[in-house]
N, C-alpha and C positions, 0 to 999 in steps of 0.2 A: 351519641347515637348517629348524628349525621356523618361525625368524624369514621365510626366504623363503617359506615355504607361505603363510604368515599374510599376507603381502604381496601374494602372486600372487592369493589368495581374496579380498581387498580390491578389488583391481583389477578381478577379474573380476566382483564383484557391483556396483562402480561402472559397468563399460561395460554391464552388464544393464539398470542404471538408465537409461543414457542412450539406450538402444535402446526404452524403454518410452514410446512418443509421449504417452500422456495424461498421464503423471507429467510429462513436460517441458513439456508445454503449462501444465499446472497450477503447476509451479514456475515458469514465464517471469510467468504470471499472479500469483502469490505476489510474486515478485521486485518487480514493477511496482507492485503495493501497498505494499510496505515501502518503496518509493523514493518512494512518496505520501507516507506517514507521516513517513518520514525528514526529507523536503525541508519538510512542513508544520511540523512541531516545530521544527524547528530554526530556522525563519523566525519565527516567532509573538512573539519577543521585538523582533526588527527591526520588524516590523508594528506592534506596540504603541507603540513608541518613535518611528519615522519615520512612518509612514502614518496611525495612529491618533492620533497625538501625547499618549497616555497613557504614566504610568509602567510601569516593569516589574511592578510589582505589581497592576497591572491585568490581568495575564496570567490571573491566577488563576478569575476568573468566566468568561472566555472557555472555558477549560479545563474548567471546572464545567459550562458549557452543552453542551461536546461529550460530557460523560458523560451528561448529562440525556438528551440526543438518541438516544444510543446505547442506555440502558438502557429508555428508552421503546419504541425501534423492536424491540428484539431477540423478545419475546414476540409482537410483530405480524408479523415475518418468519418466525418457526418456524411459526406457524400458515398464514402462507402457503405455505411449502415443504411441510408437512403434508398441506395441503389439493390442492396441485398435484401432489404424488408426483413431481417432477421436478426434482432437485438441478440438473441441467444448466442448465436454463432459467432457473431462480431465480437461480444463481450468476452467470449472462452479464448478467441484468436488472440484479442488484445491482451488476456492476462498470461496465456503462453508466451507470447512474444516479449512482454515485459520481464517474465522471468529469466526467459532465455539471454535477451540482451543485458542483463544484468551481470550475468557470468564474466564476459570480456573485461569488465571494470576492476576486476579482482586483481587483473594482471599488469595493467597498466601503471608504469612509474615513471613516464614522461608529463610533464604539466601540459604542453599543448595539445599531446594525443589526448590527455584525459577531458580537455574541453572538447574536442570534435567527438569523443566517446558519449560525453554527457549530452551533446547536442542530438546524437543519434537515438541514445536513450530517451531522451525527454520527447522524441517523435511517437515512441511506442507508450510512454506513459500519456502523452495526450490521447490516444486511443482509448485507455481505460478511463481517463477522465471524461471522456466526451459521451460512454456509455453507461455511466454511472446515475444518471438522472434518469433517463429514459426507461432502464431495467429497473430502476427502484419506483418509478410511477409503475410499471406494469404490474409488481410484485404488490403494490398498495391496490391496483385495481381488482386484481383477483381476491385480495382480501375482501373488497366490498363485495363481489359477487359469491364468495363462501359465506360471508355473515350478514350481508345487509347494513354494514357499519363502516365508517371511515376511522382509521387509526393512524393517521399521519404522526400526531404528536408522538404516542408511544413509540412508533417506528423511528421516528427522528431521534427520540431519547437512546433507543438502543444503539443508533449510530453516534450519538454524543459520547456513552459509554464506552463502547471499542474505540473509539479515539483516542481517549483517555488510559485505556487500558494496555494500548499500544506503547505508552511512554512507559508503562512499568516494565515491558517486555524489553524493552531498549533498555533500561536501566539495569536490568537484571543481565542482559546479555553482556553487556558493557562489564560488569562486575565480575561475571564469572570468567569471561575471555581474558581480561586483563589480569585476574588472578593466576590464571592458568599459564599465561605466557609471560608473566614477569614485567607488565607495564609499570614502569616508574612515573606517578603521577607528578607535575611540576619540573620534570626532568627536560633539558634541551634535545637530548639524543635519547633512543631507544636501542634495544637488542634487536636482531631479525626477527627472532620469536615473536617479540611483542610488536613488531611492523605487521609482521603475518598475521598475530590477533587483529590487528586494526584492518588490514584487508577483507578478512572474514567477516567482521560486523559491519563491514563497508558494503559488500558484494554479494559475498557466497551466502551468509545467512539470510540476506533477505530473498535472495533469488531462491531459496529452497522454500521459503515461508510463501512466497508467491506463486511457486510451483504447486503446493499444496493448495492452495487456493483455487488455482487453476483446473487441476484434477478433480476437486470437490464439485466445482462447478459444472465440470463437461459429464461428469457421472451423475450426478442429481437434480440438476437445474433444467426442468422440462418447460418452461415458457418462452414462446418466440416472440 
């Protein structure tokens, strides 16, 4: 009997979250962001080996460049967010900037230019990263006003779920694109078509997902 009450309570909370418009918009944006991250991090070794033609060990400086870009940008974006005092606007701008700045990575075939490109890209990922927490807190605060209850646990559960769901999207995307473009697993060389496919799941597809998330934020998210 007690177990049944707990299950009914869980599904009641779950349904309440689904009816919370701003939360669903926020979690959609976060899902698109997680897909972007999963696709790009999963692609980086392929890009290094077949597009940039450098060994896998050369990935480390690229990832270091990402961290440098993010760390340098966070204080800047925090100051911008505080100055504008409008988390919605800053979050939407960060989403659009991140989507737009992902596209140039599709065209890069020089290792050192890629490091520079990723540093610049990291500057804009830092913007999105900075805004996740305050926007998420604002959404939870709205739910308290609406229901007089705090649901951090189930909201965080949603975020954990979409993080794992992004890995499924990554796996399916890689499988479909590699099948279409003729990628040969285990081969030391790939055809131009297969390398094009790698570029697509490294930059073009993540940019599309992030752009979708940005448009949904811009159109439906109304908390400032």
